[in-house]
Every structure is written in C-alpha cells, then in structure tokens.
N, C-alpha and C positions, 0 to 999 in steps of 0.2 A: 316276193319281198320278205314275207314272214320267214320263209326258209333260209334266206340269207342272214336275217337277224339272229335266228337260232344258231346258225353255223358260226357266226361271229362270237356270240355269247359262249358257246361251247368251247371255242378256241381260247377265249380269255380265261375260262375256268381251268382248262388244261394247263395253260401257261402259269396260272397262279398256283395250282397244285404242284406243278413241277418246281416252281421257285421255292415253295415252302418245304418240299422234300429236300431240295438242295441245301437250303439254309439249315435245316435240321441235321442233315448229314455233316455239314461243315462244323456246326456247333458241337455235335457229338464227337467228331474227330479231334477238334480243338481240346475238348475236355479230357479225352483220353490221352492226347499228347502232353497236355499240361500235367496230368496225373503221373505220367511216365517220367517226365523231366524232373518233377519234384519228389519223386520216390527215391529215397536214399539208396535203395537196392538197385535202382536202374543205372545211375551214374555215380557210384560212391567214390569219394576221394580216399584212396588207399595208400598213397605214397607221400612222404614228407621230405622235402629237400631244405635243410636248415643250414644257413651260412652266416658268417660274421665272426669276429674275434671275440669269443665269449669266455670270460674268466669266472664269472659269477652266475651266469644264467645257463642252466643245463637243458639238454634236449627233453628231459623228463618234465621240466617246468613248462616248456612249450607244449608238449603233448598233453599235459594236464589241462591247459586252456582249451585245446582242441576237443578233448573229451567232453568238456562242458557243452560243446556244440554238436554232440554225436547225432542228435536228431535232424541236423541240417547239413551234415557233411556230404553234400551232394554238389556236383560241379556247378549247377545253376542256382542253388539256393544258399550256398555258403555266405554267411554274413561277414564279409571281409572287414567292414568298419567296426563291427562289434569285437571281433577277434583282435584287431589292431589296438583298440582301446584297452582291452583287457591286458594285452602284452605290455603296452606302454604305461599301464598303471603299476606294473611290477617295479620295485624300487631301483633295480640295477639296469633297467631298460631305458635308454634315452630315446630311441625310435625303433619302429618295426615297420617293414614294408612287406606286403603280401601280394603274391600273384598266383593265378591258377594256370596250370599247364594241361592242355587236353591230352588224355581224357580223364586222368585219375590222380593228378599230382598237384600238391599245393607247395609253393615255394615261399619261404619266410627268411628274410634277412634281418638280423638283429644288430643294432649298434648299442653297445653298452655305455653307461655313464662314464664320462671322463672326469675323474675325481681330482679336485684341486687341493682340498683341505678337509680337516676334521673341524666341525663347527660346534663350539661350546661343549666339546667332549661327549656329545650325545647324538650327533648326526653328521652327515657328510655334505660336502658342497661341491657342485659340479662347475664346469667352466662357464656356465651361463649365470651362476650365482643362485641356482635353485638348491633349496635345502632338501636333502634326501634322508628320510628316516628309515633306517635298516638296522638289524642286529649288528652290534659293534664288536662281537667276540673275535671275529677273524680279521679285523682291520689292523694292519701293521702300523708301525710308527713311521712309515715312509712319507706320510703326508704332513704338511705344515698344520699347525693348530691355530685356528682363528676364533676369537671370542668377541661377542658383541650382541646388540639387540637385533632380533630377527627382522625388524622393519628397516634396519640399516645394513642388511647383509651385503647388498651389492656395493655400497660405498666402502665397506670394510674390505671386500674382495678387491676392489679397484685400488685402494690404498696399498694393499699387500703386493699386487702385481707391479705397481709403479716403483715402490720402495725396493722390492726384491730384485728388480732389474738393475738398479743402481748398485746394490750391495753385492750381487752375484758377480758383476764385472770385477769387483775389487776383492773377491775371494771370501766374502762374508756370507753366512747363511742364517736365515731366520728360523728360530725354533718355535716362537709363539708371537702372535700379534693380537693385541687386545684393544678394543675401542669401547668407550663408554657412551652414555646417552648424548653427550655433547660432541661426539665424534673425535674426542681426544684420544690419541693413540700412544700405546707403549709397546716396545718390541723387546724380546729377549733373543739374543744371538746364541748360536751354538756354543760359543766360548763362555757363556754364562753372563755376559754383560748385558744390562738392560739399557735401552735407549728411550728416554722420555721425549716424545715428539710434540705433544700437545695437539691442537686441532688446526693450526694454520701453518702455511709454508713448510709442509712436511718434507718435500723433496729438497728444498733449499737447506733445511736443517740436516738432512742426510748428507748432502754435499759438504756441509761444514764439518760434520763428523769425519767424513773420509779424508778431508784435508788436514784435520788436527790430530787424528788418531796416531799417525806415524810419529809425531812429536811426543805424544803421551807415552808411546811405547819406549822411546829413548830415555825418558826421564823417570818413568815409574814401572813398577812391576804390575802388569795389567791383570795378573791373576788375583790381585788384591782389590780390584775395582768391582764395586757392586752395581753402580749405574752411572750413566752420563746424562745429565739433564741438558737438553738442547733447546729449551723453551725461552732462551734469552735472545735479545736482538743481536748481541755480540757476545762471543765467548761461550764456554761450556762449564757447567758445574760438575765436579766429580764427587760421587758418593762412594765411600770405602766400605768394604766388608768389615763387620764388627771385629775389633781387635787386630786388624791387618792394615791400618792406615799408616 
C-alpha cells in the first residue's frame, strides 16, 4: 500500500513539473514572439501608397505625419487612429482612410476639403459649413465671399445656396453675401448692384427681383443703379449711384 501511494505521489509531482515547464516554455515563447512582432526592425512598414485628388496636400505632408510615428512604424503596432487624427487635423484634409497591406505597406487615401466660400476674408468654408483656418495667400478669387457671425455660419451658407440657385438659373452671379446678427442679408451681384433682402421671405424677394428687373432694364440704365431694396411688401426701392440718377 505504501509503495502504491509513493508511486502515485511521484507521478503527480512529475505531471506538475512537466506542466510548469510547459507553461514556462509557452510564456517564454509568447514573450519572444511579442517582442519580435513589436520590434520595428522585424516587420517595418517601408512602402506608402497615397491616393486621392490632392491639390493642397502633398506627399511630403503625409510623410511628415508618418515620421512622427517612426518608433511604431511596424505592421502590428502602427497607431492607425492616431495617424488618421493627425491627418484630419490638417486644414485641407476633410477625411483620411488608412489600411495596412501585408507585409510592409501602408495605404492612405486623402479627401481634401470641398471649398464653397471665403469666410469673413480670413478663413474658408467647406460644404458642411465648417470654418477652415489656413493661410490665404494662395487662395484665388474663384470662391464666393460670405460674411457673418461665426455662430450663424451654417444659416449664412444655407441662405447663399438657396439664393444662388435661383439667381444662377437667371444668369446672375453673387459676388458677396453678408448677414448681420439679426440674419438680415445683403447681396452684391457681379454687375455691382446690391440687393437688400432683409431677414424674412428672402426667396420670395429674390423672385420679385427676377420678375421686376427686366422692366427696370428697359426703363433705366442699370449701370447707374447702386442698390435695389427688396424689403417692402410690394414693390422695390431703387438707390442710384451718386451723380448718376
């Protein structure tokens, strides 16, 4: 009986020792594998595929962001979310999508801002009504100019889009649209005539302008008109340039 008990105990000890050795081996192998996977030199990302219609964002700009992550440019440790945030924080980047391609390539697709207007002569405005602060030296005059309070930027943009649609169909083009704190709007057309819209029934007033303007053209020299005040329930008031009435 004693012999059998000793045999059983020895067997248990051998099993326990074998189990501990196995666990140690697995842990040691895991540590080595983890160290290898997270070592930049083991699986470094060495190739960049950059796509997107980019006019203002260069490949050097993107590479500059990647260089900031040089200690983690490894296939498994690359911080995609962090790089995406840094890219999308760049003024001209609307969105950035990032993918890894085995074994050494990172793919980045850039969508630039779709600019609608110049905002208060100091910033840009995208299609979502976001104000974009960027150096203005290289900004051309191709964009409409919108002025207003920052807190009402989306309302000003919406007014422009609605009014511009009506005027464009009738061959008029907006040069400047300004709105004050009361959301009262004034427009300057490319022909130099100002339209005083006020803050209510703006589209109705634009329709009235479009209906009446052909009659005004027949009766007056429109080059002498300074503004058309549309803020009346009926009719339009004409303001003349000084000395040209």
